N, C-alpha and C positions, 0 to 999 in steps of 0.2 A: 728351446725355449724360444725361439722365432715361432714355431708352428702353435704353441700355445696363445700366442699374441694374435695369431691370424684366426684362432678358432673365436678367441674372445671378441674381435673387431665383427666375426659374421654374426655372432650371437646379439650384440647390439644391434647391428643393422635389421635384423630380423625383429627384432623389439621396435626398432623405432617405425618398421612398416605396418605393425600391428597397430601402433598408435594412431597411424593414420587413417584407419578404419573409422574411428570415430574422432569428434573434436577433442583436442587435447585441453587440460585444465587451463594453460595460459588463453587457448582459443576461445573458451567457454568464458573466462574472466573479461576477456576482449570485448567478447558480444554483450555481456551483462553489461559492463561500462559506457558500450556505445546507447543501449536501450536506456541506461538512466541519463545520459546524456539529452537523448531526444526527449525524454520526459521532462529534462528542466528546461529546453527550449521553448516547450510548449506551455511550460508555468510561465516563462518570461514573456510570452507573445500575449498581443492583445487579446480580450476575453471574447470580443465577437469573432476574430479568427477561431479562435479555438473550438469555439460552439460549431463552426461549419466543418471541422476536420471530420473526415469519415474514421470514426473509431467505435469501440463498444461504449455504452453509455455509463458503464461501471467507472471505464479509465477516464472518460471526459469529466465525469464528475467529480474523480479525486482530484483531478489537475484543476479545475474551476475552484474547489473548496481550497485546495494549497495557495491559489493566488490570493484568497481572502485572510491566511492565517498572518499576523504580524508577529507572534510570538517565536522568538529565536527556535527554543527545542521542539514546540509544537509543529513548526514549519520543517524543522528538518527530519521529524517524524514522518511527517505528511508525504516529504521528498521520497523518502525510502519506500513508504507504500507506494507512491505511485510508481517508482522504479520496479517493485514487485509486480505491479499490475501490468508494467509495460513487458515483461518476460513472460507474461502468459498469452502475448499475442502472437500469432502463428507469422511467418515470413511475408506474405500477402498484405498483411494488415499492417505491418510495420513499413512495408514498400510503399503502400498509399500514403503513409504518413510522412515519409521522407518526400516523396514527391511533392505532397503539398507543401511542405517547409521549404522547399526549393522554389516554389511558385512564387511565394512570398518573397524571396531575396531577388527575384527578377523583378517584380512588382516596386520593391524598394527602390530599386536602382532607377526603374523608370521614374518613378516619383521623386526621387532625388536629381534626377538628370533635368526633368521639368521645372523644380525648383529653381535649380541653377539658371535655367535659360531665362526665367522670369528676374532672376536678379541680376543677370546681364542686361535685359532690356530696362530696368530700373536705372543702372549706371548709365546706359547712354540718353535717357531721357534727362537726366542731371547735367550729362556732359555736353550734349549737342541738342540746339532747340529742333534740328531736322527731324529728331527722333519722335519728336512730339507729332511734327506734320504728319509722318508717317503712319503713325498710331491712330489718328483721327481719320485718315484716309481708310485704314482699316476697321474702325469702329466709329462711324460717324455720329453715333447716339451718344456719345460721352459730351461731358460738360465741359468745354473748352477751359472756361474761365477757372472753375474749381481745379482743373488740372493743373494749369498755370501756376495758381497761389500754391497748390500743393509742391510743386516742383521749386518753386522761390523758396518756400518755406524750409524744403528739405536741404537746399543748397546752405541756407543761412543756419540751420541745425548744424551742418558739418563743418561750417566757417567756425562758429562758436561754440562747439562742443557741447552742444545741446542734447537732450534724450530725443532720440529720432521717432516723434511721433508722426510728421508727415511723411517722412522717408517710409515709413511701415505702410500707412496709409496707401500710398503710391503702389507698394507691392500687392496689397489687399485687392485695389481695383483690377491689376493685371492679372491675379490670380481670379480674380471673378469671370474676367474676361474669357479665362482659359476652361472655365468649368463647362460649358456647352461639350466641348470636345471630350473631356474628362466622364461626362456622363454617358457619353457612348459606349465606353470602355466597360466589358462586363465584370461582375464582381467587385466593382467598385467599394472599398471598404468605406463604413460609414465613420465618422469621428476619430479616423487616425490623420488626420492632416498634420503636417510636420509644422514646429514654429520656427523655423530657420532663418525667417525672414527678417527677424530683428536688426539685423546688421550690425549687432554689438560684438 
């Protein structure tokens, strides 16, 4: 009886080795799911970015079409179609798409960090008059009186719990000042400014 068991184990081991010569069903399923998710990530991305992703026109058109479909069932079918097209891509094409999406994450983090830096500067302007002096030294072209009025109004808005109109305007001024540096960055996305500056 022990000999029979050893033989059975040996048979299973050989079969296991043979399976590894080609992707198993579970591996193929995993790859299929990953490609489906990759397609969904592209569908959720801004259209301007999708248009610049290096991939076959047929896949790109299917993704852009899916973005415009609002009907639930129609969108579900188009999602499946996008997944099917994604599975026709070779490894190199998929790798290029993945790297492009990864680069977006880096850009998004940089943009978020820049916005947070502007928000911190705005808080300093409201908390410390010296911050305004420093800002004017860096940007002497600014309208001093207008800025002082905005800072005063923003403090009043906070104290009286009013809509942050001046508060937002200060942020916009700081954002505009940062734009020359931003313009030097390659592939700056158009129309993708985030509106986290509301302070609400």
